[in-house]
Structures are given as structure tokens and as C-alpha cells.
PAKOLGU-574626 format. One record per residue (C-alpha): x, y, z. Coordinates in nm, 2 decimals. Layout:
+--------+--------+--------+
:      X :      Y :      Z :
+--------+--------+--------+
:      X :      Y :      Z :
...
+--------+--------+--------+
This chain:
+--------+--------+--------+
:      X :      Y :      Z :
+--------+--------+--------+
:  -4.40 :  -0.94 :  -0.15 :
:  -4.74 :  -0.85 :  -0.30 :
:  -4.67 :  -1.06 :  -0.62 :
:  -4.71 :  -1.43 :  -0.56 :
:  -4.45 :  -1.52 :  -0.82 :
:  -4.11 :  -1.48 :  -0.66 :
:  -3.80 :  -1.38 :  -0.86 :
:  -3.48 :  -1.57 :  -0.84 :
:  -3.29 :  -1.27 :  -0.70 :
:  -2.94 :  -1.42 :  -0.79 :
:  -3.02 :  -1.48 :  -1.16 :
:  -3.06 :  -1.23 :  -1.45 :
:  -3.40 :  -1.13 :  -1.57 :
:  -3.32 :  -1.24 :  -1.92 :
:  -3.19 :  -1.56 :  -2.07 :
:  -2.81 :  -1.54 :  -2.06 :
:  -2.76 :  -1.82 :  -2.31 :
:  -2.85 :  -1.59 :  -2.60 :
:  -2.67 :  -1.27 :  -2.72 :
:  -3.00 :  -1.07 :  -2.72 :
:  -3.07 :  -1.17 :  -2.36 :
:  -2.73 :  -1.07 :  -2.25 :
:  -2.75 :  -0.73 :  -2.43 :
:  -3.08 :  -0.66 :  -2.26 :
:  -2.93 :  -0.75 :  -1.92 :
:  -2.62 :  -0.52 :  -1.97 :
:  -2.83 :  -0.23 :  -2.10 :
:  -3.02 :  -0.26 :  -1.77 :
:  -2.73 :  -0.31 :  -1.54 :
:  -2.48 :  -0.06 :  -1.70 :
:  -2.74 :   0.22 :  -1.69 :
:  -2.53 :   0.54 :  -1.63 :
:  -2.81 :   0.69 :  -1.42 :
:  -2.72 :   0.44 :  -1.14 :
:  -2.39 :   0.63 :  -1.09 :
:  -2.57 :   0.92 :  -0.93 :
:  -2.78 :   0.72 :  -0.69 :
:  -2.70 :   0.81 :  -0.33 :
:  -2.50 :   0.58 :  -0.10 :
:  -2.79 :   0.54 :   0.13 :
:  -3.01 :   0.42 :  -0.16 :
:  -2.75 :   0.17 :  -0.27 :
:  -2.72 :   0.04 :   0.09 :
:  -3.10 :   0.01 :   0.11 :
:  -3.11 :  -0.18 :  -0.22 :
:  -2.85 :  -0.43 :  -0.09 :
:  -3.04 :  -0.48 :   0.23 :
:  -3.36 :  -0.54 :   0.04 :
:  -3.19 :  -0.79 :  -0.19 :
:  -3.04 :  -0.98 :   0.11 :
:  -3.38 :  -0.98 :   0.28 :
:  -3.56 :  -1.10 :  -0.03 :
:  -3.31 :  -1.37 :  -0.08 :
:  -3.41 :  -1.53 :   0.25 :
:  -3.78 :  -1.44 :   0.22 :
:  -3.78 :  -1.17 :   0.49 :
:  -3.85 :  -0.86 :   0.28 :
:  -4.08 :  -0.60 :   0.44 :
:  -4.45 :  -0.66 :   0.41 :
:  -4.60 :  -0.49 :   0.10 :
:  -4.28 :  -0.49 :  -0.10 :
:  -4.37 :  -0.49 :  -0.47 :
:  -4.21 :  -0.67 :  -0.76 :
:  -4.10 :  -0.34 :  -0.91 :
:  -3.92 :  -0.24 :  -0.59 :
:  -3.73 :  -0.57 :  -0.58 :
:  -3.63 :  -0.54 :  -0.95 :
:  -3.51 :  -0.19 :  -0.90 :
:  -3.31 :  -0.29 :  -0.59 :
:  -3.16 :  -0.58 :  -0.79 :
:  -3.06 :  -0.34 :  -1.06 :
:  -2.89 :  -0.11 :  -0.82 :
:  -2.72 :  -0.40 :  -0.64 :
:  -2.58 :  -0.56 :  -0.95 :
:  -2.46 :  -0.22 :  -1.09 :
:  -2.28 :  -0.11 :  -0.77 :
:  -2.17 :  -0.43 :  -0.58 :
:  -1.92 :  -0.69 :  -0.68 :
:  -2.07 :  -1.02 :  -0.77 :
:  -1.80 :  -1.22 :  -0.59 :
:  -1.76 :  -1.03 :  -0.26 :
:  -2.08 :  -0.82 :  -0.23 :
:  -1.86 :  -0.52 :  -0.16 :
:  -1.96 :  -0.18 :  -0.29 :
:  -1.75 :  -0.08 :  -0.59 :
:  -1.58 :   0.25 :  -0.64 :
:  -1.82 :   0.45 :  -0.86 :
:  -1.55 :   0.54 :  -1.11 :
:  -1.46 :   0.17 :  -1.16 :
:  -1.82 :   0.05 :  -1.22 :
:  -1.92 :  -0.06 :  -1.57 :
:  -2.22 :   0.18 :  -1.54 :
:  -1.96 :   0.46 :  -1.53 :
:  -1.80 :   0.35 :  -1.86 :
:  -2.02 :   0.59 :  -2.06 :
:  -1.96 :   0.91 :  -1.88 :
:  -1.60 :   0.83 :  -1.80 :
:  -1.51 :   0.67 :  -2.13 :
:  -1.67 :   0.95 :  -2.34 :
:  -1.48 :   1.22 :  -2.16 :
:  -1.14 :   1.05 :  -2.18 :
:  -1.18 :   0.90 :  -2.53 :
:  -1.31 :   1.23 :  -2.67 :
:  -1.01 :   1.41 :  -2.53 :
:  -0.77 :   1.15 :  -2.67 :
:  -0.93 :   1.19 :  -3.02 :
:  -0.91 :   1.56 :  -3.00 :
:  -0.57 :   1.62 :  -2.85 :
:  -0.36 :   1.37 :  -3.06 :
:  -0.14 :   1.62 :  -3.25 :
:   0.14 :   1.67 :  -3.00 :
:   0.35 :   1.42 :  -2.81 :
:   0.29 :   1.57 :  -2.46 :
:  -0.09 :   1.57 :  -2.52 :
:  -0.07 :   1.20 :  -2.64 :
:   0.13 :   1.10 :  -2.34 :
:  -0.09 :   1.28 :  -2.09 :
:  -0.42 :   1.15 :  -2.22 :
:  -0.29 :   0.80 :  -2.25 :
:  -0.18 :   0.82 :  -1.89 :
:  -0.53 :   0.94 :  -1.78 :
:  -0.70 :   0.67 :  -1.99 :
:  -0.48 :   0.38 :  -1.85 :
:  -0.52 :   0.51 :  -1.50 :
:  -0.90 :   0.49 :  -1.55 :
:  -0.87 :   0.15 :  -1.72 :
:  -0.66 :   0.02 :  -1.43 :
:  -0.93 :   0.12 :  -1.19 :
:  -1.20 :  -0.04 :  -1.40 :
:  -1.00 :  -0.36 :  -1.45 :
:  -0.93 :  -0.39 :  -1.08 :
:  -1.29 :  -0.32 :  -0.98 :
:  -1.43 :  -0.58 :  -1.22 :
:  -1.17 :  -0.86 :  -1.16 :
:  -1.26 :  -1.20 :  -1.03 :
:  -1.23 :  -1.11 :  -0.66 :
:  -1.16 :  -1.46 :  -0.55 :
:  -0.79 :  -1.41 :  -0.66 :
:  -0.65 :  -1.13 :  -0.44 :
:  -0.37 :  -0.91 :  -0.58 :
:  -0.10 :  -0.75 :  -0.37 :
:  -0.02 :  -0.37 :  -0.37 :
:   0.31 :  -0.44 :  -0.54 :
:   0.15 :  -0.64 :  -0.82 :
:  -0.10 :  -0.37 :  -0.87 :
:   0.17 :  -0.11 :  -0.89 :
:   0.37 :  -0.31 :  -1.14 :
:   0.06 :  -0.38 :  -1.35 :
:  -0.04 :  -0.01 :  -1.35 :
:   0.31 :   0.12 :  -1.45 :
:   0.36 :  -0.15 :  -1.72 :
:   0.02 :  -0.09 :  -1.88 :
:   0.05 :   0.29 :  -1.87 :
:   0.41 :   0.27 :  -2.01 :
:   0.29 :   0.03 :  -2.29 :
:   0.02 :   0.27 :  -2.39 :
:   0.25 :   0.57 :  -2.39 :
:   0.52 :   0.40 :  -2.59 :
:   0.27 :   0.26 :  -2.84 :
:   0.11 :   0.61 :  -2.88 :
:   0.44 :   0.80 :  -2.92 :
:   0.59 :   0.53 :  -3.14 :
:   0.28 :   0.53 :  -3.37 :
:   0.28 :   0.90 :  -3.38 :
:   0.65 :   0.93 :  -3.46 :
:   0.63 :   0.66 :  -3.73 :
:   0.30 :   0.78 :  -3.89 :
:   0.37 :   1.15 :  -3.87 :
:   0.62 :   1.11 :  -4.16 :
:   0.45 :   0.84 :  -4.36 :
:   0.08 :   0.85 :  -4.29 :
:  -0.21 :   1.08 :  -4.40 :
:  -0.37 :   1.31 :  -4.15 :
:  -0.67 :   1.07 :  -4.13 :
:  -0.45 :   0.77 :  -4.04 :
:  -0.27 :   0.98 :  -3.77 :
:  -0.61 :   1.01 :  -3.60 :
:  -0.59 :   0.64 :  -3.53 :
:  -0.29 :   0.67 :  -3.30 :
:  -0.52 :   0.68 :  -2.99 :
:  -0.70 :   0.36 :  -3.09 :
:  -0.37 :   0.17 :  -3.16 :
:  -0.24 :   0.27 :  -2.82 :
:  -0.56 :   0.18 :  -2.64 :
:  -0.58 :  -0.16 :  -2.81 :
:  -0.22 :  -0.24 :  -2.73 :
:  -0.25 :  -0.12 :  -2.37 :
:  -0.57 :  -0.33 :  -2.31 :
:  -0.37 :  -0.64 :  -2.41 :
:  -0.12 :  -0.55 :  -2.13 :
:  -0.33 :  -0.38 :  -1.87 :
:  -0.60 :  -0.64 :  -1.81 :
:  -0.37 :  -0.95 :  -1.79 :
:  -0.14 :  -0.76 :  -1.55 :
:  -0.41 :  -0.63 :  -1.33 :
:  -0.55 :  -0.99 :  -1.30 :
:  -0.21 :  -1.17 :  -1.30 :
:  -0.29 :  -1.37 :  -0.99 :
:  -0.57 :  -1.54 :  -1.17 :
:  -0.32 :  -1.65 :  -1.44 :
:  -0.06 :  -1.76 :  -1.18 :
:  -0.28 :  -1.94 :  -0.93 :
:  -0.60 :  -2.00 :  -1.11 :
:  -0.96 :  -1.91 :  -1.03 :
:  -1.24 :  -2.10 :  -0.86 :
:  -1.46 :  -2.30 :  -1.09 :
:  -1.79 :  -2.45 :  -1.01 :
:  -2.03 :  -2.73 :  -1.12 :
:  -2.38 :  -2.66 :  -1.26 :
:  -2.51 :  -2.64 :  -0.90 :
:  -2.26 :  -2.37 :  -0.80 :
:  -2.05 :  -2.61 :  -0.59 :
:  -1.68 :  -2.52 :  -0.60 :
:  -1.49 :  -2.82 :  -0.75 :
:  -1.14 :  -2.70 :  -0.83 :
:  -0.93 :  -2.40 :  -0.95 :
:  -0.81 :  -2.34 :  -1.31 :
:  -0.55 :  -2.12 :  -1.48 :
:  -0.69 :  -2.21 :  -1.81 :
:  -1.03 :  -2.08 :  -1.71 :
:  -0.86 :  -1.75 :  -1.60 :
:  -0.68 :  -1.73 :  -1.93 :
:  -1.01 :  -1.78 :  -2.12 :
:  -1.20 :  -1.53 :  -1.92 :
:  -0.93 :  -1.26 :  -1.94 :
:  -0.89 :  -1.31 :  -2.32 :
:  -1.27 :  -1.26 :  -2.36 :
:  -1.25 :  -0.95 :  -2.15 :
:  -0.96 :  -0.81 :  -2.36 :
:  -1.16 :  -0.87 :  -2.68 :
:  -1.47 :  -0.71 :  -2.53 :
:  -1.29 :  -0.40 :  -2.42 :
:  -1.12 :  -0.34 :  -2.76 :
:  -1.45 :  -0.39 :  -2.94 :
:  -1.62 :  -0.16 :  -2.68 :
:  -1.41 :   0.14 :  -2.78 :
:  -1.35 :   0.05 :  -3.15 :
:  -1.65 :   0.21 :  -3.32 :
:  -1.61 :   0.55 :  -3.14 :
:  -1.23 :   0.55 :  -3.21 :
:  -1.24 :   0.43 :  -3.57 :
:  -1.56 :   0.59 :  -3.71 :
:  -1.55 :   0.92 :  -3.54 :
:  -1.21 :   1.02 :  -3.68 :
:  -1.36 :   0.98 :  -4.03 :
:  -1.65 :   1.20 :  -3.94 :
:  -1.43 :   1.46 :  -3.79 :
:  -1.19 :   1.45 :  -4.09 :
:  -1.48 :   1.52 :  -4.33 :
:  -1.64 :   1.79 :  -4.11 :
:  -1.32 :   1.98 :  -4.05 :
:  -1.30 :   2.06 :  -4.42 :
:  -1.60 :   2.29 :  -4.40 :
:  -1.54 :   2.66 :  -4.32 :
:  -1.82 :   2.67 :  -4.06 :
:  -1.65 :   2.38 :  -3.87 :
:  -1.32 :   2.56 :  -3.88 :
:  -1.48 :   2.87 :  -3.72 :
:  -1.59 :   2.67 :  -3.41 :
:  -1.27 :   2.50 :  -3.32 :
:  -1.33 :   2.54 :  -2.94 :
:  -1.64 :   2.32 :  -2.99 :
:  -1.45 :   2.03 :  -3.16 :
:  -1.36 :   1.86 :  -2.82 :
:  -1.72 :   1.88 :  -2.68 :
:  -1.85 :   1.75 :  -3.02 :
:  -1.61 :   1.45 :  -3.00 :
:  -1.70 :   1.38 :  -2.64 :
:  -2.07 :   1.37 :  -2.72 :
:  -2.00 :   1.16 :  -3.03 :
:  -1.80 :   0.90 :  -2.83 :
:  -2.09 :   0.90 :  -2.57 :
:  -2.34 :   0.81 :  -2.85 :
:  -2.13 :   0.51 :  -2.95 :
:  -2.06 :   0.40 :  -2.59 :
:  -2.43 :   0.41 :  -2.49 :
:  -2.47 :   0.11 :  -2.72 :
:  -2.12 :  -0.04 :  -2.73 :
:  -2.08 :  -0.09 :  -2.35 :
:  -2.37 :  -0.33 :  -2.31 :
:  -2.31 :  -0.49 :  -2.66 :
:  -1.94 :  -0.55 :  -2.58 :
:  -2.02 :  -0.69 :  -2.23 :
:  -2.27 :  -0.92 :  -2.39 :
:  -2.04 :  -1.08 :  -2.64 :
:  -1.95 :  -1.35 :  -2.40 :
:  -2.15 :  -1.50 :  -2.11 :
:  -2.06 :  -1.36 :  -1.77 :
:  -2.09 :  -1.71 :  -1.63 :
:  -1.83 :  -1.86 :  -1.86 :
:  -1.79 :  -2.24 :  -1.91 :
:  -1.50 :  -2.47 :  -1.97 :
:  -1.50 :  -2.84 :  -2.07 :
:  -1.37 :  -3.07 :  -1.81 :
:  -1.19 :  -3.25 :  -2.10 :
:  -0.99 :  -2.94 :  -2.16 :
:  -0.91 :  -2.92 :  -1.80 :
:  -0.79 :  -3.29 :  -1.81 :
:  -0.57 :  -3.21 :  -2.11 :
:  -0.41 :  -2.88 :  -2.00 :
:  -0.42 :  -2.90 :  -1.62 :
:  -0.41 :  -3.26 :  -1.51 :
:  -0.33 :  -3.17 :  -1.15 :
:  -0.65 :  -2.95 :  -1.13 :
:  -0.84 :  -3.23 :  -1.30 :
:  -0.73 :  -3.47 :  -1.04 :
:  -0.85 :  -3.23 :  -0.77 :
:  -1.19 :  -3.22 :  -0.95 :
:  -1.21 :  -3.60 :  -0.95 :
:  -1.14 :  -3.60 :  -0.58 :
:  -1.41 :  -3.34 :  -0.51 :
:  -1.66 :  -3.53 :  -0.72 :
:  -1.57 :  -3.87 :  -0.59 :
:  -1.87 :  -4.10 :  -0.58 :
:  -2.07 :  -3.90 :  -0.84 :
:  -2.05 :  -3.84 :  -1.21 :
:  -1.80 :  -3.58 :  -1.33 :
:  -1.96 :  -3.27 :  -1.48 :
:  -1.90 :  -3.21 :  -1.85 :
:  -1.85 :  -2.84 :  -1.79 :
:  -1.72 :  -2.63 :  -1.51 :
:  -1.83 :  -2.26 :  -1.47 :
:  -1.67 :  -1.94 :  -1.35 :
:  -1.71 :  -1.56 :  -1.34 :
:  -1.50 :  -1.42 :  -1.62 :
:  -1.52 :  -1.06 :  -1.48 :
:  -1.59 :  -0.76 :  -1.69 :
+--------+--------+--------+
């Protein structure tokens, strides 16, 4: 490499102990433009990252080339397995995918069939995203995936139809616009834990500060999944709570009533404007490399704590263990 100062290719460019540092990192890594990069370019980026990791990158490789390869690699390949992710499940696809589906949910909320259809589309998309961004050290069977998908989709549909039926008689037209958000929030609380149920059942690998595996933990899995649920709800909240107020006001104007076919594209673009900022902000709410006190492990999972003590025999126990919480 032509620059004498080498990057730590496996660490973020910004300090992840601060919220601002995490926001900068996720603005960078969830860039929607990476979704249209060719497969060959992604494979070349992975190859360069792997070569740079062992100091065997091609002569003349610049720092900018390494940073761009790192960006493509982190946006398209799973951090646990190194496998290329389905493009529709990547966090970098959240803006184009989320804006289209959320805009449609906000526009077509007036009839029960439309509510059911768009909730099904949304939860199918969410299931793919949740599976793609899981902690891949905990494999999930096809049966478990099927049960999780059906349960999450059904919960979203029942919540949406139930809210619509209840609010249709008692709520104002503005409040009825919040049916999609209520359904999405409820479904996230079901979809994510079910798609990652093996983590809750068997625990996930946790590591010391030097990235040495020390034990597994179900508590760590529960903490990580809870943070992901909160992040996902916050991610969609502004677009699904502020945009209905804007549309309610705009639709009172005659000029807006004359362009009804443009209402759906307008809402899609509006959601996109929110998601451009909310995807990285929501991902940055909690550190990707999440921590858990070993004292918590001792209290809630004594059997896993004993395994930790056996692994660390002869040296001081770490105060914290670390794990990938997923996205």
C-alpha cells in the first residue's frame, strides 16, 4: 500500500464508543448506492480486504481503494460468516425497500384487504432483513424460519385489522392513519425474536476484550435482540408518525385533491427522506459490539459463568464479555 500508515481493516473508521461515531459509521456502511454495485466488484472488494488483512495487497494499492473495498465488504458481507448477503436483506437496502413498502402502507390503509396485503409484504421483507442480519453463529432450521415468518406476518395482519376495526368507529381520520405504525411496531416485537429464536434458546458466543471466545449466553442474546427491536421501531417511527400529519393537512387543499394519483409517490418519497437519516441513526443507538457484565452472567446464567471460569482458568476474569448484537 502506498500509504505507510496501515488501517486496521477489521475495525470501524470512527470511534464506536460514541453515538456520533456510530452514526458516521452507519451513514457510510448503509449507503444505498452500494446496492447497485456489481457482483464482480463486491467479490473484488472482499478479495482486497482479505489480502490487505494479511499484508499481501497488490503493489500500488492506495488507502482510498482499501477504504472503499472495506465499505463494500461491510455493506454486503455478513460480519460473522463473511458470506455475501442477499441484496434485499442488506441494511443498505433499507432506504429503497423501506420507502416503497412503508409509503404504500401509509397510502393504502383505508380497506382491510389493502391493509392485509401490505402488512404481508412488509413482514416478508422484514423477515428477510432479520434473517440476513442475525447473529449467524446460531443457525436456524427451515421449520423454525417458517414458524417465525407465519407468526410474525399473522401478528402484523391481526394487529392492523384489529386496530382498523376498532378505530374506524371511534377514532378520527388522522388517528386511523396510524394503523400501519401500530401493526409494524407490534410485528417487530414478534418477528425479530422469532427469526432469531435459536439465539434465545441456546445462547450466542461471547468474547473477551481480545476477541477470544469464552462462553455462550442467552442473556446476551436477549439483550441484543431487545436493542434491535427498539432500533427497528425507532427507525420507522418518524416517517410513519409525522408523515400522516403532513398528509392530513395537505389533503385539505383543493390542489392536493386534484392530484390523487400522485399521493402514493409523494408518500414514498417522504418516507425515503426520513429513512435516509433514520436508518443510520437507529442502527447507531446501540453499539454493534455489545457488552455484558460478567457479574450479570454470574447472576442470571450460573452454568455459563462456570464455563467462563473454566475457559479463563489461570488468568483474571474479564469484567465484560462482548458479542455481535446483529442489526
